[in-house]
N, C-alpha and C positions, 0 to 999 in steps of 0.2 A: 595401489599405494604409489605415491610419487617417489621418484629417485631423489637423492639428496640434491643433485644438480638442478632438477626441475623445481624442487621446493625453494632452493635459494633464488633461482631465476624469478619465481613467482613473487617472492618477498621483495626483491629489488624492483620488479615491475610495479607492484602495488605502491611501494614507497615513493617511486618516481611519479606516479600518477597523482598521488596526494600532493607532493611538492609542486607539480605542474599547476594544479588548481590553485594552490596558495600563492604561487609566485606570479601567476598571470596578471593580477592587478598592478604589479609594479613593472610590467612590461617584459618579463623574462619568459622565454620559451625554454623547453627542456634543453635544447642544444646550447642555448646561451648560458643558462645557469650552471650546467655541467661544465662547460668550457671555463667559465669564470671561477668555479670551484677548483678546478684543476690548476688554473693559473695562480690562485692563492697559495696552493701547495708548492708550485714550482714556477715562479715568475721568471720570464726570460728563457723559457724552454724552446728548443728548436721546433718549428712548426710540424715537421713530420713525426717527431717524438710525441708531441702533444696529441696528434691524431691517433697514434698507436695507443697512448695512455688512455684516451677516452674510449677507444674501440670503434672508431669510424674511419672511413676512407678519407684520404687527403682532400678530394674535391668537396666532400660534404663539409669538412672543417673550414675550407676556404670560404664557402658561402656564409658560414656562421661568423667567421672572423671579419669578413667584409662588412656585415651588418654591425658588429660590435665596434669596428673601426669607424664606420660612418657616424655612430653615436658618440664617438670620442672616448670610448671605454677601454680600448686596447690599442696598442701600437705594434706594428711589425717593423723590425729593424734587420739590416743585413747581419748575418752571423760573422763574428770575428774570425772563426776557424774555417769557414766554408763559404766562399762567395756565392755559391748556388743556393744556399739555405738562408732562411729567415728565422729570427727568434721572435717570440710573441711576449709582450710585456703589458701589464696592467697600467693604465694611465692614471695620473692623480685624480682625474675627474670621476673615476669609478668608485671612489671611497664611500660616498653616501649610499650608493646603490648596494655596495657590498655589505654595509652595515644592516640595511633592511633585509637583504637576502639571507645573511647569516642568522638574523633573529628568527626569520620564518623557518629556516632549516633546523635551528636549534629547538624551536618549539615542536616541530614535527618529530625530531629525534627523541625528545623527552616523552612525548606521547607514545611513540612506537615502543620505547624501551621501558615504559611504566611497569612497575611491579617486579622488575629484576633487581636483585641486590647488587651491591658493589662487587662482591666476590663473583657473582654470576656474570656480570658485565666484563670483569677482568678475564675470566675464563673464556668467554665468548671472543673477546678481542685476541687472546692468545691463540685460540683455535683458528680464527679467521686469518691471522697473520701466518700461521703455520701452513694452512691450505694455500694461501697466496704465494708463499715462498715455493711450495711444491709446483704450483702452476707456472710461476716465472721460470723455474729451472726447465720445466717441460717445454715451455715456449722457446726458450733459448736453444734447446736441443733441436727443436723443429727448424728454427732459423738457421742454425749451423748446417743442418742437412740440406736445406734449400740452397745455401751458398755453395755447397760442394757438388 
């Protein structure tokens, strides 16, 4: 029997693979659509925080951002609070692509969650948020240990 962590990882992997196949025709790779999705949630985020949020190393994100920037979909700007850092912003030109991307992702989400009641979905969201909060606290504790 799989552990909960393995089961969750498997679900995420399968969900991403389906989205990858469905988003490929509009020119989005996994690294690009995940980056754009995160930027929709937090536009103007510092580049190193975006890498951490996505769960990739900074050099990997730099390559993705270089490609998105060349397409005119994102902009990197100097950070107002830290001259060494950059913030990443969605450009106005990305809006039509985001609409297409969001439609594909919403369709997949609908299919994946088909058959679950509103109450079940609310409970699932509550549990996921609870687990996420626990993991964030644990991650912060690890970061604190590394700094000391």
